[in-house]
Residue, then its C-alpha position, 0 to 999 in steps of 0.5 A: m500500500p502506498d505510504a502518504s507520509t513520504n509522498p512529496d507530490l501531495g499538496f501543502a495541506s495534505r503534507a501538513i497532515h500526513a508527512g512524517q506521520a504514518p499510522d502507528p504500525t502497532t495500533g493503527a493510531v492515526v496520530p503519532p504517539i507521544y514517546q515520553v521516554s528518555t532511553y531505548k532498549q538495544d538489541g545487543v550492544g550497538g543494536l539500535r531499533g530504528g536508530y533510537e538510543y537516547s532522546r536528546s539524540a532522537n525521539p520518534t515524536r520529534t522525528a515526526l515533527e522534523e520530517c513534517i516541517a522539512s516536507l512543508e519547507g521543501g527542505d532536506r532535513g528538519f530539526a526541532f528545538a526547545s525554543g526559536l532562540a535555541g534553534q537559532d543559537t544552535l544553527l549559528r554555532a554550526l555556521i560561524r566561529p570566533g572571528d567571523h562576521v554576520v550581517v543583521p537586519s536593522d528591523a530584527y526581532g529584539g531577542t535576535y539582536r540581544q543574542f547577537n549583541k550579548v551572546f555572540v559578540p563576547w564569543g568573538i563574533e562581529h556584526d553589522i546592521a543593514a536595512i534588509a530591504d535594501v540589497d545594496a545596503v546588505r552588499a555594502a555591509i558584507r566583509p569579504g572573507l569574514t562575513k559568514v552569514v546574512w541573517i534575514e527576517t521577512p516580514t520583519n518584526p514589528l515593522l513588517g519590512i520585506a526582504d527580497i530573498a532571491a536577490l539577497a541569496d545571490v548577494a551572500h551565502e550562507a543566507g539564513v531566513d527566519n520564516t516565522f511571520a509568513s509561515s511555511y504556508l505563505q512563503q518558501p525561502l529555500a525555493l527562493g535560494a535561501d540556505v537555511v530556514t528557521h521558525s519560532a514554532t511557538k507562533y504560527a506553526g504551533g498556532h494555539s499559544d500553548v507551546v514554545g519551540g523552534l524549527v530549523v530546516t536545511r537543504a541538501g548540498v549546502e556547505t558552510a564557508r569552511g566547506e562543511d555540510v550544513t545539514e551534518q553540522v546542524a545535526f551534530h550541534q543539535n545533539a552536542v548542544g542539546g536544546v532539543a524539543g521534548p516529545f510533548d512539545s513536538w506533538l503539540v507543534l505537529r498538531g498545530l501544523k495540521t491546521l496551518a493552511v486553514r488558519m493562515e487563510r483566516h488570519c490573512d482574511n481578518a488582517e486585510a479587513v483590519v488594515e482597511f479599518l485602520q486606514g480609515h481611522p482618524g487616530v491612525t497615522k500609518v499602517h504597516y502591512p506588506g499587502l498595501a500597495d504603498h508598502p515600500n516592498h509590496d511588489v517583492a512581497a507579492r512575488q515571494m508570498t502567496r498572501f500577506g499574513g496575519m501581522v499588522s502594525f500601526q502608529v497613532k496620534g499622540g505618541d507613546d502614552v496614547a499607543a500604550k493606552v490603546c493597547a490597555e483598553t481593548e477587550l477582545w484583543t489580549l494584551g500580550e507578547s508573542l504572536g501567531g495564535v488563534e486569539a488576537l493579541i495586541e502589544h506595544p513593541g517599544r515597551m514590551t517585545h522590543a524594549s531590549v533594543a531601545g537606544t540602539a539602531l534597532e529602536v522602534p517608533s514609540d507610537l507603534i502598536r503591533l497586532s497579531v490578528g486572530i481568527e475570531d469574527v472579524d467584525d468583533l475584532i474591528a469593533d473592539l479596536k474602534q472603541a479603544l481608538d475612538r476613546l483615546t485618540 
């Protein structure tokens, strides 16, 4: 009988449900079991069953997730970690060494910049900041012979900037792309020339605000600047560093991926309606959304994304205090960090997710509000934003 779990010709939604997830051979269970186990009986010394010996090195539930995300990203191999930053840290340690140089986006996630600035700088890694939407600026930031990674986040957090993945991949390899905001459903960085893709699985991949995790996907045949196979290096460092996803967390992300396609369609539908409302409100001074025709890189986003996502940022009249008050006065929109869950979230980046970059080149506007548009009834979401904006702007 054909095995749907390994069929690469299936569509995205079918692979999300079946890739790496063949029915359990013992019971026929259609959902991979949670293998809550640390070690495995060996059939004689060195005789491993299915290659499993210790769950830091491999676990069947984590394997199912890693095979699924590799299929969804069109990659060679997937790796699951305890958090997005754990995956990112492991990937970078696999690619760079003390004395190397990295190009970092000028609109990077605050946690990403903190990792580069506070963890990798003391380790001997230098970095320059470049406007990732400007290919010439990235080219100018590269130090020949020293730059080993160009780090790309697209869309960026929280200003929704768009990087031209294909153009940047031509300029610099290795190019690592954070695909968290777009998700595997809306954007395929490896097909556009990226060498590696990362995700915070906490966000759209998990999709229910109940798990923290990270994902890395590599493609075959890519070598580091030192001539090492990237997939082999990431695999080695995943095991050696040990920041792996546990079996229950892997199971939760795998469950989330099954509905990624339908959720992303609803997130996009709702975001487009919210953007239309915000554009017409007198208290809003600017809306950041790559689906808008006046977005600086709208054409690039339209070329490399199937739709424009569920993340929206906007700026308000009255500055920092008004922005913070709007965030506090919504009822259906939950004031909280993170993003990509089924529920609508609102936050003030300057005081919350991006407080760590205050006073740096990555500082965000103080009047900025970020929305993670949920899948609730969109009329309710708009009504709640309206009442908060009407009272406070």
